[in-house]
N, C-alpha and C positions, 0 to 999 in steps of 0.2 A: 500795435495800434494804440493800446493805452496811453503810452507815453506821448504819443502825438495828441490824444485828447486832453491830456493834462497840460501840455504846452499850450493849446489853444486858450485853455482856461487860465493859465497863468499870465498869457498875453493879455486877455481880457481884464484881469484883475490888477495886474500889477504894470504893465507897459503902457496899455491903451489910455488910462486916465490921464498920465503926464503928456501924451501926443493927441489928446482930445481934439485940440484946436487944428492940428495939421490933418487929420482924418474927417473933420467937419467939412474942411476946405476941399479935400480929395472927393469927398462924396458928391460934389457938384462941378468939379474942376478935373479935366484929364489934360494936361499939357508936358509931356516928356519933352526933354530936349534931344535925346538920342535914342536909336535904335540900337540895341545890343544883340548880335546874332552869336549865341555860343554853343557850347556842347551840353547834352543833356547830362553829362557825367557829374554826380551829387558833390563833387570836391570843386566845382567851378561855380562860385556863386557871384553873378555880376554885381549886384548891389554892395556886396561886402569888398569886392576887388577894387570897385570905383569909388567906395564910400559915398554912395547915393542914397538919398532918402526916397521912401514910398513915393511913386508918382513921377520920379525925375528919368526913370528910364523905362522905355518899351522893349520887352525882352522876348525873343524868340530862341528857343532851344531845340536843338535836333541832335541826333546820334552824329557824332563827327563834326558838328557844326557846319552841316553841308546845306547849301542852298540850291536846289537845283534849277538849271537854265530854264528861263522863261518858255512855257509851252501853253498851247491851248488848253482851256479846262481849269477847273478850280482845284486848288489844294492848299493847306494850311499855311505853307510858308509863303506863297504868293499873296494871299489874302491878308496876311499879316504885315508883310512888306507895303503892299498897296495902302493899307490903311494907315501905318505909321507915317508914310511919306506924303500921300495925298490928302489924308484928313487931318492927321495930328501935326503934319508938317516939321516933323523933326529935321534938325539941322545937321546932324552926324549920324553916320551908320558906321558900327564897329563889327568887323567878323573875327571873332576871337577863339584861336586854337589854344591848346594847351598841352603841356609835357604828359607823358605817360598816357595818352588818348587810346582808349581801348581799339577804337574804330581805325585809326591810323596805324597802331601797332599791328592789327590784323592783317591790314594791306601791305605794310612795309615787309611784313615776315611772310607773307604768301599763305596765310593760315587757311585752313580747309573750313569753309562757311557753309558746306552743304546740308548741315543739320539746321542751319538758321537762314533759311531760304528769303524771308523778308528782310533781313539784315543785309544779306548777300546783295540783294536787289537794290536796296537803297544805297549801298555803298557803290555803285556803280557812278554815282554823281561825284565821286573822287576820282575818276578815271584819268582825267587831264593831270590831276597832280601824281598819280602813279606812273603815268607815262613820262613825266617830267624827272620823276626820281629814278627811273630805270636807267637814265643816262648819267646819274649823280654817282660820284665815286666816294662820297662823303662817308666816314666811318659809323656816324650815328644815323642809320636808315630812319628811324622813328622820327627824330628831330627834324630830319630833312623833309619827311614826309607831312609833318604837321604844318612847317612853314609853307611847303609847296601847296598844300590844300588850301591855306589861307588866300594864298594867290589866286588860285583855281575859283574858290567861291567868290571872291570880290569880282573876278571876271564874269562868273554866271549872275551876279547881283546886278551887273551893269545892263543885262539883257532884259530887265524888268522894264517895261513901258513908262512905268511911275518913276522908277530911278534915273532912267535915259533922260526924260523930261527935265527932272528936277537938276540933274547934273548939267544939262545944256542951259539952264536959266542961273547955273550957280547957286542954287538954293540949298544944296546938299554936299557934304563932303563923305568920301569913303574912307575909312581906316581899317588896317590890319593890324590885329595884335596877336602875340602868343604869351600865354600866362604859363610861369613855372610855378608848380604846385609846392614843391620842396622849398623855394627861397622866397615865393611871393613877388618874384620880380616880374615885370612886364616888359616886353620887346615890341617895339611899333615898327611896321612896314615902312622904309623909306622909298615911296614912289618913284624917285628919280633914278635909284639904282636897284631896285628890287630886293635890297637887303633889310635885315631886322637888326636894329639896336635898341637899346635901353631907352626908355621913355625920357625925354629930357627933365631936368629938375624944374619944377614950378618956380 
């Protein structure tokens, strides 16, 4: 914990002064352009991957970058999505999976999660991805699961009323990404053929 406190002190002393104008503006303005739904994995840092400044991304992180299908009642993911789309008016929503995902590895390899009941219950939101991969003969089961899961979570995301309304108006675009930790590469889903390919060069 001490090193975290030291980091906060260094930020306030060495980083913040040079960015004071930005943070002064952010103190009264919150206008992110995109919602980034990623994994809780500490190796996947949305602002670093996308090279965005503070305030430019609205971020939701869950184990396995899972987005439960819309259901009655409140939950943190639903509240965050609704706020980002209906209040902040984000134009783009990205669901980002990643290589070596612990959640997807557990599912792809059929690991026993009986000692982790909360996690096992949460991962049921990837059942559609697991069913898709059950008929996939690909050699790399984890990579296939990661990609199938991004597709499944995009489908779940579209069940949210706020997202469905925004899609109908053409006010939001959905994107599926996969980030490779070892190379830094990002693949994007081509909605036309359901396949992932390297992000196009700028």
